Each structure stands twice: as C-alpha cells, then as structure tokens.
N, C-alpha and C positions, 0 to 999 in steps of 0.2 A: 649672283654676287659678282660685281665687276672688280677688275684688277685694281682700280683706283681706290677701292674701299678696303684693301688689304693693309693691315697695320704694318709699319716698317719693321718692327721686331719679328713679326711672323715671317716676312720675306727673308730676313737674315737667318732665321732658324731652319727654314726648309732645306737649304743646301747642307746643313749639318745632318739633318735626318737622312738626306740622300747619301751622304758619305757613309754614315753608319750602316744603312741598308746594303750598300755595296760590300762592306766588310762582312756583314752577316751572310750575304749570298755566297761569298767565298767559303764560308764555314758550312755551307749546305743547308742553311736555315730557309724554310719555305713559307713560314708565316710568322708574324710578329705582332705584339700587343703594344698599346700605348705605355703600359707599365714598363715593359722591357726597354723601349726607346727612352722613356724618361729616366729610368735608373742608369742607363748608359751615359746619358748626357747631363745628368744632374738637374732634371726638370720634373715638374709635377705631371702625372699622367693626364690630368684634366687640361693642362696647357697644350700638351702634345695633341690631344684629341681635337681641341679647338683649332689648332693650326692646320691639321690635316683635313678638317672639314672644308677649308677653302679650296682644296683641290677637287672636291666633288666625290671623293671616295667614301664608301660606306663600309664600316667594319662589321664583323659578326660577333655577337655576344660570346664571351668566354673563349673566343678564338683570336680575334683581332683582325689583322689584314693579311691578305695573301701578298707575300713580299714582292713578287714580280709585278703585280698590278699596282701596288703602292709606288714602286719605283717609276713605272710608266706614268702614273698620274702626276707625280711631282715633276717629272721631266716635261710633261705636256704643259703643266701649269706655268712653269718657269720659262717655257719656250726653248728648252734644251733639245727637243726632238727635231727642231728645224734649224739648220745652220744659217746664220746671218753673216754676210760679209762685212768687214770693217776696214777702214783706213786708219792708220796710226800716223800722227804728226808729231815729230820731234824724235829724231833717231840718235839721241844721246844714250847715256848709261841706262836710265830707266826704260826708255823706249826699246833699246836693244834687248834688255832682259825680257820684256813682254813679247817681243817678236820671237824670242827663242823658247817661249813657254808652250810646248806642243800639246798640253792638255786642254787648252781653250776649246779646241774643236770637239772635245767630248761633251762640252757644255754649250754647244750651239754657236760658237764664235770662231770665225775664220778671218784672221788678219791677212788680207791679200796683198797689201803694199804699204810702204812707209813714205812719208814726205818730209823734206827738210829744206830750210833756207840756206844751209851751208853748202856751197858749190863743191867743197871737197868730199862731201858725203854723197851728193847726187851722182847717180850712175853706178854706185856700189851695191853690193848685196849684203844683207844682214840676216843670218840664219835662213838663207834662201829667198828672202823677200827683197824685191827691188826698191831702192830709195829713189824717189822721183822729186822733181823740183816743186816747190810749194805753189808756184803760180798755176800749176796744172790741176790743183786740188778741186776747185769747184766744177770744172768741166768733166773730170773723170768721175766725180761723185754722181753727177747727173747721167753720164753715159752708161755707167755700170750699175746704176740703181742701188748704190750702197746706202744703207740706212743708219749705220753706226760710225761715229767718229771718235777716236781715242786721242786725247791731248796729253802729251808728255813733254811739253815745252817749258821753258822758264816762265815765270808769272807774267813778265812784261810782254810776252808774245802771245799769251793764251787767248785774249779777247779777239785779236786779229784772226787767229786761226779759227776760233769759234764762228766768227762772222763768215769766213770762207766756207766752212762746213755747212752752215745754215743756208748760205747762198746757193750751194750745190744741191741742197735738198735732203740732208740727213734728217732723221727723225729722232735720233738719240745721241747724246754725247757722254762719254765716260771721261771725266776730267781729273787728271792727276796733278794739275798745276795748282799751286797754293794761292788761288785767287777766286773771288766770286765772279762768275760770268753773267753778263747781261744777255739773256736768251729769250726768244719768243715763248709765250706761255704754252704753246702746243708742242714744244720740243722737250723730250725727256732728258733730264740731266742727273747724272750720278757723280757726286764729288767724292774723291778719295783723298782726304787731307792727311798726308803722312806726318806733317808737322803737328797736327792736332793729336794724332795717335801717339807720337813720340812724347809730347807734353804730358799726355795722360799716363803713359808708362813711367816717365821720370817722376811725376808727382806721386804715383802709387809706390814706387820704389823708395822715395824719400820718406814717406809716411811709415813704410814697413821698417826701414832701417832705424828711424827715430823711435818707433815702438819697441824694437828689439833692444836698443840701447837703454831705454827706460826700464825694461824688464830685467835685463841681465847685467847692465853696467857696461861702461866703455871697455873695461879690461877683460870681460868675460869671453871665453873661447868655447864654442859649442862642440868642438871635435872631441870625441870620446878619449882618444889617446892623450890629449892635452889635459883634460879634466882629471884623468887618472894620475898623470904626472904631478899635477898640483896637489892632489890629495896625499900622495905618497911622500912628496918632498917638502911640502909646506911652502914651496916657492910661490911668488906672486905670478899671476897669469902671464905678464909680459915676459918674465924670466923663463917660464915653462915653454912659451911659444918659441923663444929663441933656442932653447935646448932642443925642442922638436925639430926646428929648422936645421940645426946642426946635424942631428941624427939622419934627417932625410937626405943631407948632402954627402953622407959617408959613402965611400966606394965599397961595393959588395962583390 
C-alpha cells in the first residue's frame, strides 16, 4: 500500500495516536488495544484499526499491539525516524516562532537556516539559526541537498519563494502563506491556512453563542452564584450580575 493511497484524515490521526502512545509509555503501559486508543481519542475502535493497518503492524487478538513496536511503526511510516533538513524562508513573527520550536527534530525535521529579503535581518541569528540572503537560496538548497522548504512570507512573496525553492531542487514545501502556489506536480505541498482555521473557529463560536442565547435567553447567566442570587432575591438577571460584580470587587 503506497503513501499516495493513504486518506488525508488517516494521516492527520496518526500523529494523535503517536502522542497518546508516548503518554501511555510514561505511565508504564506496554501494550495497547484499539479500544483503549479509541476511547481516549473519541474514535471508534474499527477506525483506529483501519488507520494502524497502513503502518503494516499486526495486532494480537485480545491483546492489541506491543506499544514500543507500534510507536516505531508509526514513526517509520511518517518518516519521523529519519531527520530531514529544511530551509525556512520569511524570518518574521511566524517564521521566528517556528525556528524556536525545538520539538520539530523529535519528528524528523531540522530547520538548519532561515532566509529573508530584508537586509536588516540578514546576518542575524534567530534561536541560533543564521538568517541568510534570499538570493542564496537556490544554490544552497542544491549544495546541501535540502529536500524541504518552509514558506512563512507574506502572500505576495510566496510564489517567488516557491519558484526559488523548486529551482534549487526541494521535493516538498510546507506553505504557511495564505495563497495557492503554482508548483510542479512532482513536488509535495502541504498548505497551512491559518485564516481558514480562524474562520472555522469564528463560525463555530458564533453558532455556539447563537444556540446558547436561543436556549437560555439573552439575560440568562449560567454561573451558579448568579442563578442562586436571582432565585433568592427575585431580581432580574442583569441586576443580579451587577450585584455579583460589586461583591467581587469588595476588598477582603
């Protein structure tokens, strides 16, 4: 079964399984079942079993999987057991944060240098990583055999950066810029659209708040102490909230 045949949802669940297994290992657990994994993550055991089958591991009836072996299989499947060097382009706030995230190497990614078009940043270091001029990007990608490029530039610069990475010979691009890149078909691209995620979060929050107002009314306050005050005094919710706020501000 090839990597290209793996469903995207499965690829996104495997790291969750890995994180859970690490926590279980800390607790001294040596074997784990699909039922236990599913219960911990809110998934059906049959879904967990299907996902794990892609790694090639075979469980034992009524026992499950040997935890150490399952961890190794997931890491091998995801390529986390072989560290890949990467170049990051765009040493702004987001790029700096990624440069400082030291857990990437635990998952097979080593950001060895950053690049930027801003001459004020070139020659500096961010979290111990050198910031180099953008024009050197293609030649250094080729010289060092770097396979992964990370783009954290503004949208208007992202395509130019992607072209430089491809010209140098990268095989994969992790794109944080809010733009769709035009990339050769043989280059792997993973887009992280923060704006899309924020829009989804905001939409879900709006629906949740709307549903809450329909259920409880605009003046309803769910805090137990406020509800008790309303029942005892007969005051309106707004008046009770004000009274609660006054009490909270008293010096003790």
